[in-house]
Each structure stands twice: as structure tokens, then as C-alpha cells.
ZABA-202178 format. One line per 4 residues: number of its first residue (from 1); their letters; for each residue z negated, y negated, x negated of N, C-alpha, C. Coordinates in steps of 0.02 Angstrom, whole numbers. Atoms other than C-alpha are relative to their C-alpha. Layout:
<sites>
NUM = A = Z,Y,X,Z,Y,X,Z,Y,X ~ ... $
</sites>
This chain:
<sites>
1 = MAHM = 8,32,-65,9724,8156,3317,-58,-50,-1 ~ 52,51,5,9613,8014,3260,5,-49,57 ~ -2,57,-46,9563,7885,3388,-3,-64,-42 ~ -8,62,38,9576,7701,3342,-62,-17,-40 $
5 = AQAI = 60,15,38,9394,7681,3290,-2,40,-65 ~ -2,-41,61,9413,7826,3168,53,-26,-49 ~ -53,27,43,9576,7751,3103,-23,-62,-37 ~ 26,61,31,9492,7584,3069,-51,19,-54 $
9 = RMAL = 50,-24,48,9349,7675,2983,34,27,-63 ~ -35,-28,58,9470,7770,2871,36,-55,-40 ~ -32,55,36,9564,7610,2829,-50,-39,-42 ~ 52,35,39,9403,7525,2776,-21,40,-61 $
13 = HYGE = 17,-42,57,9359,7673,2667,55,-4,-53 ~ -55,6,48,9531,7666,2587,-4,-67,-36 ~ 4,66,29,9506,7480,2560,-54,-6,-53 ~ 54,5,50,9340,7498,2469,14,44,-61 $
17 = ENLE = -16,-44,56,9410,7638,2360,60,-24,-40 ~ -64,15,33,9580,7562,2320,20,-74,1 ~ -24,68,-8,9595,7379,2372,-53,-53,-18 ~ 52,46,24,9439,7301,2293,-38,-33,58 $
21 = LKNV = 41,24,-54,9354,7279,2461,-74,7,-21 ~ 68,1,27,9177,7229,2412,-54,-5,54 ~ 50,11,-51,9089,7183,2575,29,11,69 ~ -16,-9,-71,9100,7243,2755,-65,-16,37 $
25 = FGED = 64,22,-27,8970,7153,2860,8,-31,69 ~ 3,28,-66,8919,7089,3030,-62,27,36 ~ 58,-22,-39,8793,7122,3168,2,75,13 ~ 5,-73,-8,8741,7307,3164,56,38,-34 $
29 = VGPP = -58,-30,33,8890,7343,3051,-22,53,-51 ~ 24,-47,50,8788,7431,2917,-39,58,32 ~ 41,-55,-25,8676,7585,2932,-59,-27,42 ~ -24,-67,-17,8618,7662,3041,57,0,51 $
33 = LGGA = -45,-3,-57,8732,7608,3184,73,5,-19 ~ -70,0,18,8896,7572,3098,44,-37,49 ~ -38,41,-47,8950,7441,3223,-7,22,72 ~ 7,-14,-71,8944,7430,3412,49,54,22 $
37 = FTVT = -52,-50,-16,9103,7537,3418,8,51,-55 ~ 4,-49,55,9061,7640,3262,58,-5,-49 ~ -59,5,44,9212,7574,3165,-20,-6,-73 ~ 21,6,70,9106,7551,3007,-49,55,-21 $
41 = QGIK = 44,-56,19,9009,7715,3006,22,29,-67 ~ -14,-33,63,8997,7786,2831,30,-43,-53 ~ -30,44,50,9069,7634,2743,-54,-23,-49 ~ 55,11,48,8969,7617,2582,-12,-73,-16 $
45 = TSWN = 9,71,15,8999,7430,2562,-23,-39,61 ~ 19,35,-61,8939,7390,2739,-73,-21,-1 ~ 69,24,-5,8783,7288,2775,-9,-42,63 ~ 16,34,-62,8696,7208,2922,-16,-74,-12 $
49 = SPLD = 13,72,4,8700,7020,2944,-51,-20,53 ~ 38,26,-57,8583,6914,3050,45,-9,61 ~ -38,12,-62,8636,6884,3231,23,-72,1 ~ -21,68,12,8731,6729,3181,75,-1,-16 $
53 = ERGI = -73,-2,10,8920,6718,3206,23,-53,-50 ~ -20,52,49,8934,6554,3110,-19,21,-71 ~ 19,-25,66,8838,6632,2967,47,53,-26 ~ -45,-54,19,8953,6782,2967,67,-29,-25 $
57 = VGAA = -65,29,19,9114,6680,2962,-8,-44,-61 ~ 11,43,58,9041,6554,2840,-9,41,-64 ~ 9,-43,59,8986,6693,2722,66,31,-22 ~ -65,-30,17,9157,6774,2732,45,-50,-36 $
61 = IGLG = -40,52,33,9242,6610,2687,-26,-13,-70 ~ 28,11,66,9122,6581,2543,16,55,-48 ~ -17,-57,42,9149,6755,2475,73,-2,-20 ~ -71,2,13,9336,6735,2491,19,-53,-51 $
65 = LAGC = -14,53,47,9338,6569,2398,-24,19,-71 ~ 24,-24,65,9240,6656,2260,41,58,-26 ~ -44,-54,22,9377,6788,2249,-24,69,18 ~ 29,-65,-20,9275,6926,2333,28,20,67 $
69 = RSVA = -33,-22,-62,9374,7022,2463,-51,30,48 ~ 47,-26,-49,9278,7057,2623,33,9,68 ~ -17,-7,-71,9297,7114,2803,-64,-15,39 ~ 58,20,-40,9178,7028,2924,15,13,74 $
73 = EIQF = -10,-16,-71,9154,7085,3103,-43,-46,45 ~ 36,32,-55,9108,6980,3254,-3,53,55 ~ 11,-60,-41,9033,7109,3372,42,1,63 ~ -46,9,-57,9128,7044,3526,32,-68,-7 $
77 = CDYI = -34,64,9,9258,6906,3527,-30,-54,45 ~ 32,49,-44,9161,6823,3669,-47,-47,-39 ~ 49,38,38,9041,6761,3534,29,-33,-63 ~ -31,30,58,9168,6698,3407,17,-74,10 $
81 = YNTI = -23,67,-15,9203,6534,3495,-40,-55,-35 ~ 39,52,35,9061,6441,3408,16,-3,-74 ~ -21,2,70,9149,6473,3242,68,-34,-8 ~ -68,25,2,9312,6384,3285,10,-49,-57 $
85 = DLLK = -9,48,54,9283,6241,3162,4,34,-68 ~ -3,-36,64,9251,6365,3022,66,37,-8 ~ -65,-34,3,9406,6465,3066,55,-50,-17 ~ -49,53,16,9504,6302,3061,-2,-17,-74 $
89 = LGGM = 6,14,72,9436,6264,2887,28,57,-42 ~ -27,-57,37,9477,6440,2829,75,1,-1 ~ -73,-1,-4,9655,6426,2889,34,-55,-40 ~ -28,57,35,9679,6261,2797,1,7,-76 $
93 = QSWT = 13,0,72,9631,6316,2622,63,2,-42 ~ -60,-7,41,9798,6372,2553,45,-61,8 ~ -45,56,-14,9895,6232,2637,-24,-65,-32 ~ 26,63,27,9780,6090,2585,-4,0,-76 $
97 = SNGD = 3,-4,73,9773,6153,2406,68,13,-31 ~ -68,-13,23,9961,6175,2393,6,70,-32 ~ -3,-69,23,9933,6362,2368,-46,17,-57 ~ 45,-14,57,9802,6345,2232,-61,41,20 $
101 = WNLP = 60,-35,-22,9658,6415,2337,19,55,49 ~ -11,-57,-45,9672,6587,2413,-65,17,36 ~ 59,-19,-38,9554,6658,2543,10,72,25 ~ -12,-70,-19,9562,6850,2544,-55,27,45 $
105 = VTIM = 51,-22,-48,9459,6881,2700,33,24,64 ~ -21,-24,-66,9484,6980,2859,-59,-5,48 ~ 48,0,-54,9389,6943,3018,25,50,52 ~ -21,-46,-54,9393,7085,3145,-49,-7,58 $
109 = TPVG = 42,7,-59,9330,7077,3323,33,36,59 ~ -27,-34,-59,9350,7181,3483,19,-52,54 ~ -25,47,-51,9449,7094,3621,19,38,64 ~ -29,-24,-62,9498,7118,3801,-46,36,47 $
113 = AGIR = 37,-35,-52,9441,7202,3960,15,74,-4 ~ -15,-71,-3,9453,7383,4012,-59,46,-9 ~ 59,-43,8,9276,7444,3980,-56,-21,47 ~ 49,26,-48,9187,7355,4124,-57,-36,-37 $
117 = GSIY = 49,36,39,9100,7236,4005,-24,-64,32 ~ 22,59,-38,9081,7097,4133,11,-65,-40 ~ -18,67,22,9072,6913,4088,-12,-13,-74 ~ 15,14,70,9004,6925,3910,34,47,-49 $
121 = HSHS = -29,-50,45,9104,7072,3840,70,21,21 ~ -65,-21,-28,9277,7069,3920,57,-49,-15 ~ -51,52,5,9371,6917,3862,46,10,-60 ~ -51,-5,52,9519,6891,3748,-4,-60,-47 $
125 = FDAM = 3,54,49,9544,6784,3594,69,-14,-30 ~ -65,8,32,9730,6796,3557,29,-69,9 ~ -29,66,-10,9783,6631,3637,-36,-52,-42 ~ 38,48,40,9643,6532,3556,16,7,-74 $
129 = MTHI = -11,-11,71,9674,6612,3386,69,-24,-21 ~ -67,23,18,9860,6572,3390,4,-76,-2 ~ 2,73,4,9810,6388,3406,-28,-24,-67 ~ 31,18,63,9732,6393,3231,47,20,-57 $
133 = PGWK = -48,-18,53,9868,6385,3096,-35,23,-64 ~ 24,-22,65,9846,6469,2929,-25,71,-1 ~ 23,-69,-6,9791,6640,2991,58,45,19 ~ -44,-52,-25,9894,6797,3007,-41,41,50 $
137 = IVMP = 38,-30,-56,9845,6881,3171,35,63,22 ~ -29,-64,-19,9872,7064,3213,-42,32,55 ~ 34,-39,-51,9829,7176,3360,36,66,9 ~ -34,-65,-6,9870,7363,3354,-5,29,70 $
141 = STPL = 3,-36,-63,9905,7476,3500,-8,75,-10 ~ 7,-71,15,9895,7645,3412,-45,8,-61 ~ 41,-11,60,9778,7722,3282,39,-8,-65 ~ -39,5,61,9917,7735,3153,13,-73,-17 $
145 = DAYG = -12,71,12,9960,7551,3174,-65,-35,-19 ~ 64,29,19,9775,7507,3165,-14,12,-74 ~ 9,-16,70,9764,7596,2998,47,-42,-44 ~ -50,34,41,9924,7519,2931,-7,-76,0 $
149 = LLLA = 9,72,-4,9890,7343,2993,-63,-23,-36 ~ 62,19,34,9712,7340,2927,10,4,-76 ~ -16,-2,71,9775,7395,2756,40,-62,-20 ~ -40,60,15,9903,7254,2763,-45,-62,-3 $
153 = CMKD = 46,57,0,9764,7131,2806,-42,-2,-64 ~ 43,-2,59,9655,7190,2663,39,-13,-65 ~ -41,15,58,9800,7171,2541,19,-74,-5 ~ -23,69,-3,9835,6992,2594,-47,-46,-38 $
157 = ENPT = 40,47,39,9776,6849,2484,-26,-59,42 ~ 22,54,-44,9747,6734,2633,-28,28,65 ~ 40,-26,-55,9647,6746,2795,41,36,54 ~ -31,-41,-53,9691,6878,2924,-51,12,55 $
161 = MFLM = 41,-14,-59,9623,6908,3098,23,66,30 ~ -16,-67,-24,9618,7090,3154,-34,7,68 ~ 25,-4,-68,9598,7097,3344,3,72,24 ~ 4,-70,-21,9540,7267,3408,-3,4,76 $
165 = PKAL = 4,-8,-73,9582,7309,3590,-54,51,17 ~ 58,-45,-7,9414,7382,3640,14,58,47 ~ -16,-55,-46,9490,7485,3781,38,56,-34 ~ -38,-51,36,9592,7579,3650,-39,32,-57 $
169 = LRVR = 36,-24,59,9457,7614,3522,-17,74,2 ~ 11,-72,-6,9428,7790,3589,62,37,24 ~ -63,-32,-19,9610,7827,3629,32,32,-62 ~ -26,-37,57,9684,7960,3516,76,-11,-7 $
173 = GTEQ = -70,11,14,9852,7940,3433,41,64,1 ~ -47,-57,3,10004,8052,3427,37,2,-67 ~ -31,2,66,10054,8005,3249,-54,12,-53 ~ 50,-19,49,9967,8073,3096,-10,-56,-51 $
177 = IPGE = 18,46,53,9876,7953,2982,3,38,-66 ~ -7,-37,63,9919,8000,2802,-67,22,-29 ~ 62,-28,27,9780,8115,2744,-45,31,52 ~ 45,-29,-51,9698,8157,2910,21,73,14 $
181 = PELT = -18,-69,-17,9691,8339,2969,57,3,50 ~ -58,-10,-44,9832,8412,3072,-15,-23,71 ~ 6,24,-68,9864,8346,3247,-6,58,49 ~ 15,-57,-43,9788,8495,3335,-72,-7,24 $
185 = PEGE = 71,2,-20,9626,8523,3431,-47,19,-57 ~ 41,-19,57,9559,8608,3276,-6,-57,-51 ~ 0,57,46,9610,8460,3168,-43,-57,26 ~ 42,51,-31,9525,8342,3290,-73,15,-12 $
189 = KELK = 69,-20,12,9363,8439,3274,-18,-7,-74 ~ 12,5,72,9380,8444,3085,-12,-72,-20 ~ 9,71,17,9400,8255,3073,-67,-26,26 ~ 65,21,-28,9251,8228,3188,-57,23,-44 $
193 = AMID = 53,-26,43,9144,8339,3078,-3,-36,-67 ~ -3,33,65,9202,8245,2924,-27,-71,1 ~ 14,73,5,9180,8062,2972,-38,-28,59 ~ 40,26,-56,9084,8048,3138,-74,15,-13 $
197 = MPIL = 71,-9,11,8899,8021,3116,-31,39,57 ~ 35,-34,-54,8786,8140,3214,-39,-50,43 ~ 35,43,-47,8685,8071,3359,-54,-40,-35 ~ 48,44,31,8582,7922,3305,-72,23,15 $
201 = GSEA = 69,-21,-9,8401,7972,3277,-12,75,-9 ~ 7,-72,10,8436,8158,3256,-17,16,-72 ~ 16,-20,68,8379,8254,3104,63,2,-43 ~ -62,-4,38,8560,8282,3052,23,-70,-20 $
205 = QKTW = -22,68,16,8593,8094,3058,-37,-28,-61 ~ 41,29,53,8454,8056,2935,27,16,-69 ~ -26,-19,66,8541,8147,2792,77,0,-2 ~ -73,-4,-5,8722,8126,2849,35,-44,-51 $
209 = KPKW = -46,38,41,8857,8070,2730,71,21,19 ~ -68,-19,-20,9043,8063,2773,34,40,-55 ~ -42,-37,46,9167,8181,2693,72,-22,14 ~ -64,32,-15,9324,8075,2687,60,44,-17 $
213 = PKLT = -62,-35,19,9496,8154,2694,34,-38,-57 ~ -36,31,55,9614,8117,2550,53,-47,28 ~ -43,50,-32,9688,7959,2623,48,-30,-50 ~ -51,32,42,9846,7880,2556,22,-66,32 $
217 = DYTV = -22,66,-23,9928,7710,2574,50,7,56 ~ -49,7,-53,10016,7670,2735,-9,-70,27 ~ 6,70,-18,10049,7487,2768,52,-19,52 ~ -46,28,-50,10124,7411,2925,11,-73,-18 $
221 = EIGK = -16,68,20,10213,7251,2879,-24,-51,51 ~ 21,54,-44,10130,7097,2952,61,-41,19 ~ -58,38,-23,10258,7006,3059,58,42,23 ~ -53,-46,-21,10358,7160,3109,-18,35,65 $
225 = AKIS = 11,-32,-65,10366,7214,3291,28,70,1 ~ -24,-68,-8,10403,7389,3353,28,8,70 ~ -27,-16,-66,10516,7445,3495,-33,65,22 ~ 39,-58,-22,10400,7562,3588,38,43,50 $
229 = REGE = -46,-35,-45,10526,7609,3722,66,-37,-1 ~ -66,32,-1,10713,7577,3718,27,-2,71 ~ -26,7,-68,10799,7512,3873,57,-50,3 ~ -60,41,-9,10946,7415,3943,-6,-54,53 $
233 = HVTV = 0,44,-58,10893,7324,4101,-49,-59,-5 ~ 50,53,5,10739,7220,4056,-43,11,-62 ~ 44,-3,58,10631,7180,3905,-71,-19,20 ~ 70,16,-9,10441,7185,3914,-30,-10,-69 $
237 = VTYG = 30,17,65,10355,7098,3768,-75,-3,9 ~ 72,-3,-9,10172,7139,3747,-33,22,-65 ~ 37,-23,59,10036,7196,3626,-67,27,23 ~ 65,-27,-17,9869,7286,3620,4,54,54 $
241 = RHVL = 3,-55,-48,9819,7397,3766,56,-3,52 ~ -54,3,-49,9960,7333,3877,64,33,-24 ~ -57,-39,24,10085,7421,3765,-2,69,33 ~ 6,-67,-30,10019,7589,3828,13,-3,75 $
245 = IANE = -11,7,-72,10019,7528,4008,74,-11,14 ~ -71,13,-10,10196,7460,3993,42,62,-14 ~ -36,-62,15,10254,7623,3914,-3,48,59 ~ 7,-45,-58,10185,7722,4061,44,-23,58 $
249 = VADR = -42,27,-53,10273,7607,4184,74,12,-16 ~ -69,-10,20,10435,7617,4085,21,73,9 ~ -16,-71,-7,10429,7808,4082,8,19,74 ~ -4,-16,-72,10399,7815,4270,63,-30,31 $
253 = LKEE = -58,31,-30,10538,7692,4313,65,29,-26 ~ -60,-31,28,10661,7781,4199,26,56,46 ~ -19,-53,-46,10660,7924,4325,39,-27,60 ~ -36,32,-55,10727,7800,4454,64,-35,-24 $
257 = GISV = -60,31,27,10864,7737,4338,-10,-72,-23 ~ 15,67,25,10776,7575,4287,-20,7,-73 ~ 8,-8,72,10787,7561,4097,-38,-60,-29 ~ 44,53,23,10645,7460,4020,-9,5,-76 $
261 = EVID = 14,3,72,10634,7407,3838,-68,-32,-10 ~ 67,25,12,10453,7385,3782,-6,-17,-74 ~ 10,23,69,10419,7283,3625,-74,-10,-12 ~ 69,9,23,10250,7298,3540,1,-50,-57 $
265 = LRTL = -3,52,51,10230,7135,3444,-39,19,-63 ~ 45,-20,55,10089,7205,3335,-28,-60,-39 ~ 23,62,33,10080,7035,3247,14,-59,45 ~ -9,60,-40,10051,6876,3344,20,-60,-42 $
269 = MPYD = -22,52,47,10068,6761,3195,1,31,-70 ~ -65,24,-23,10192,6765,3115,34,54,42 ~ -28,-51,-44,10278,6853,3260,74,11,-14 ~ -67,-23,16,10443,6945,3251,49,-21,55 $
273 = WATV = -45,24,-51,10559,6838,3354,69,32,-5 ~ -66,-31,8,10713,6923,3282,6,63,44 ~ -1,-60,-42,10668,7087,3369,-2,-18,74 ~ 4,22,-70,10621,6999,3531,66,-30,22 $
277 = SASI = -63,34,-17,10778,6893,3528,57,49,9 ~ -53,-49,-6,10892,7041,3499,-6,39,65 ~ 10,-37,-62,10814,7133,3646,18,-42,61 ~ -17,43,-56,10828,6985,3764,76,-9,4 $
281 = GKTK = -73,6,1,11009,6962,3710,34,60,30 ~ -28,-61,-26,11040,7142,3759,-13,9,75 ~ 18,-15,-70,10947,7156,3925,11,-59,46 ~ -8,62,-39,10966,6974,3984,-58,-14,48 $
285 = RVIF = 59,10,-42,10794,6986,4065,-62,12,-43 ~ 60,-9,41,10618,6969,3994,-63,-15,39 ~ 66,9,-29,10437,6985,4048,-50,1,-59 ~ 53,2,52,10291,6934,3935,-66,19,33 $
289 = VNED = 62,-28,-30,10127,7026,3966,-57,-3,-51 ~ 62,-6,38,9952,7001,3898,-58,-14,48 ~ 57,7,-46,9775,6987,3968,-42,-62,-11 ~ 36,63,8,9718,6818,3903,16,-45,60 $
293 = TEVT = -9,43,-59,9702,6679,4032,68,-34,-2 ~ -70,19,-5,9870,6616,4093,13,-72,-22 ~ -10,70,19,9845,6429,4055,-5,-7,-75 ~ -8,5,73,9898,6385,3876,-2,69,-33 $
297 = NFGE = -4,-69,23,9933,6570,3852,52,6,-56 ~ -49,-11,53,10022,6633,3695,67,21,29 ~ -62,-19,-32,10150,6711,3812,40,-59,26 ~ -36,60,-22,10192,6537,3876,43,-28,-56 $
301 = HLYR = -40,22,57,10251,6491,3702,63,43,-6 ~ -57,-45,5,10363,6645,3696,48,-12,58 ~ -40,15,-60,10423,6606,3873,43,-62,-12 ~ -37,63,13,10471,6429,3823,57,11,-50 $
305 = RAVD = -52,-12,50,10566,6492,3672,58,41,29 ~ -52,-40,-32,10659,6620,3777,44,-44,44 ~ -39,45,-42,10711,6484,3899,44,-46,-43 ~ -39,44,44,10765,6367,3758,62,34,-27 $
309 = EFFY = -54,-33,36,10874,6497,3675,47,41,45 ~ -41,-45,-42,10937,6603,3821,12,-27,70 ~ -4,29,-67,10943,6482,3968,66,18,35 ~ -65,-10,-32,11129,6506,3999,23,73,3 $
313 = SLES = -21,-70,0,11135,6693,3971,-47,45,40 ~ 47,-41,-38,10981,6755,4066,27,15,70 ~ -22,-20,-67,11020,6851,4225,-56,-2,52 ~ 56,14,-46,10848,6819,4302,-50,-43,-37 $
317 = KPRL = 48,44,33,10706,6700,4269,-50,42,-41 ~ 53,-35,38,10582,6752,4133,-65,0,41 ~ 64,-4,-35,10409,6802,4193,-56,8,-52 ~ 61,-9,40,10234,6792,4120,-53,32,44 $
321 = LAGA = 57,-32,-32,10098,6913,4173,-59,-8,-48 ~ 58,13,42,9929,6859,4106,-63,1,41 ~ 64,-1,-34,9745,6852,4148,-7,-59,47 ~ 13,54,-47,9687,6749,4295,-40,-55,-33 $
325 = YVPG = 36,57,28,9623,6575,4256,-68,-7,35 ~ 67,0,-30,9442,6611,4302,-50,-2,-57 ~ 50,7,54,9281,6576,4204,-23,66,-31 ~ 24,-62,27,9236,6758,4184,30,60,37 $
329 = IGLA = -24,-62,-29,9283,6939,4220,-59,37,30 ~ 56,-31,-34,9173,7024,4348,-11,72,-21 ~ 18,-68,18,9084,7189,4325,33,52,46 ~ -29,-47,-48,9152,7272,4482,72,17,-18 $
333 = DALE = -68,-22,16,9311,7374,4460,53,-45,31 ~ -50,40,-35,9405,7272,4589,7,-69,-31 ~ -2,67,30,9358,7107,4507,34,2,-68 ~ -33,-4,65,9409,7164,4334,75,12,9 $
337 = AASV = -71,-15,-11,9573,7234,4401,38,-62,23 ~ -33,61,-24,9610,7068,4486,5,-53,-54 ~ 4,52,51,9573,6972,4327,52,8,-55 ~ -49,-12,53,9698,7052,4207,56,44,27 $
341 = PQAY = -57,-39,-26,9872,7130,4232,-13,75,-1 ~ 5,-72,-6,9873,7309,4292,70,31,1 ~ -64,-35,1,10010,7441,4291,43,-20,60 ~ -40,17,-59,10062,7397,4469,27,-71,-4 $
345 = DIEN = -26,68,9,10080,7213,4421,62,2,-45 ~ -57,-6,45,10197,7260,4279,59,32,36 ~ -54,-34,-37,10296,7379,4390,32,-47,51 ~ -28,47,-50,10316,7249,4528,42,-54,-34 $
349 = AIRE = -37,52,35,10371,7117,4402,67,27,-25 ~ -62,-30,24,10500,7236,4328,49,8,58 ~ -45,-10,-57,10570,7280,4499,29,-66,24 ~ -25,65,-23,10582,7098,4550,50,-31,-50 $
353 = TVAE = -43,29,51,10661,7046,4385,68,35,-2 ~ -64,-37,2,10792,7184,4386,41,-14,63 ~ -36,12,-63,10836,7149,4569,28,-71,5 ~ -20,70,-5,10853,6962,4543,65,-14,-37 $
357 = KA = -62,22,32,11020,6883,4502,-2,-74,-11 ~ 2,72,16,11034,6716,4415,54,-38,38 $
</sites>
């Protein structure tokens, strides 16, 4: 019953033991903290960088061009925007060299609202990142997918962006990561004792070393979506923390006879249009959901493609639910709830879409 932060930690350990991962670095990534969300606790190749996002991304690109595989963390995606030109250069390497130059680097950063982080720690990066060609971009919604997608990123010879939904980092999974203890309360305690560092500053913390489970390979294919709920009446396409929210809504509406198919994209680039297309062809209705700002949203691209390909067969207009186009997300609960789609927004959109006739 690992939560997502533990799953990421275990994937990084597997990477340094089996995938030639040589450097894991970023602000507070190394000892003693192990990252703002503890996803790098106990990783022996981890080290602390200066508070310099451009330095972090630039170092990752330099290491990658030298053939040294690394995972670099930007502590919050809100602070990655001043590295856009470097990300653009990183994405160009293979293309401009006709495949001669590889860049085996993964950048990971927490994204999204849901933890009351206010204006500096609540924003998203998926729309902006999808505007930068050359990167493979993933965002998990479960601990098992986090483990499998991060392994896939670390195996890739070209740049990958691993977006961590911060609201899910302490959410426990229902699927067993290969090698972790059994999915029981006792297994949960055992895993915590093995890989969670004691309280920072305690005597136990000073001598702590992780005792890693015998982890094995489990790779989620980059570019492959997952049908999280099967349904007949409407398709909801989403990713990250909104997968869990959409699943809850789908389960509740199923009791009323409204059948909702929920697709977890998992990969934003290259995305799995075949799975999305097959679902839209079946349900004849589609809603795209994410929490990035609605203007030039990644969901708008998917919306346009759905209209292009299914205009004459759709039984209701497609819908996009996305974050409000505001400069920042407020600290107050009501302001955050108004800024990004909530369960009731998804439920209302589903009801309206199913009731509408083209």
C-alpha cells in the first residue's frame, strides 16, 4: 500500500541499482531532507543543488549530453518557467542532430492544486510543457503507474518530463508494486519502517539508512493510456489527480444508470489517441478535464481533434473543464475550489452532456 511518494522513491532506487542512474539532484533533494515531498529520501546518488532552476536544468542537459543519466527535480513547477529556453534546447537535440545526439535526462516536478499552496505552489505545467516538442511527458495517477512510468522515463535515451500531481503524493494505491510488502495494514507499516526516514532532527534520523525491498522491473509504456472506468454513455478524458475525482463521479452516477468511461491518459506526449478515439466512437460524447488554465489548454487540442474527426457522429457537443484563466490560485478553500474543476463540475458536465441531443 505504497503512496505515490514512496513509489517514486522506490523507482529511483531501482534506477540507480539497475538503469545506470548516476545523479539525482535539485533543491533539498539530497540529505537530510530528501526533497520537499520526500520522494528522494534514501537515494544514494542524490545531492543538493543551489537554489537555481536554470542551473539545475542546465546541469541535467550537460550531464545528459555527456552520456550520464540523471533525474533532476524542480521543487515546484511554479519555478520552472524561467528554464523554458533550456527545455526548448533540450528537446531539440535529437532532432537537430538527425538522431546522433541523445539526451538521457528526466526532469521531475510537482504540479497542480489540492494542497492549499496558494499563488506560488499550486499551478500546473502540462499545457506549457506540451508546447515544447522533443520531450516525452508523463503524469501518473496511481503509485503503481508512478513507479512504472518513472522506470520508463529512466530507460529512455531522450528527454522526459515526469509531472507529479502533488495532491496525490500521499495517496495510497490499491495495486502492489513488484517487490513491496503485502497490501495490508501490516505491510504498510513494514514499508514505512523500511524506507521512510524518521523525523528530521531525531536521534534515529542521524543514523538512518533505508532497507529497500527486493524491487523488480515494472515499466508502463510511454504513450499508452488506461481505461480507468468502462462506460457506454460518455467519455471523460483526463490525467493526474482528476482521474481519481472522475472515477468517484463515475461510480456515483453508475448507481443512477449513467455509464461513464474514464480514460487516464498517463502520457501527454505522445498521447494515446487510438484509445481516446475508440472510446469517443463508442459513447458519441466526450468531456476533457484538467486543471491547467483554460486558454491554450492541452485539452483544447484534444477537443479540436475530437471535433475534426467526430463532428458528424457526436450526439452532443464536446466539453472542456479546465482551470480558470486567473493569474493565481488563492489560499482560501473557496478560491482554490473556484479555480480548478471539482467533482461537482465534472458531475454537472456529465449530466448536461448525456441529456443533450445533437
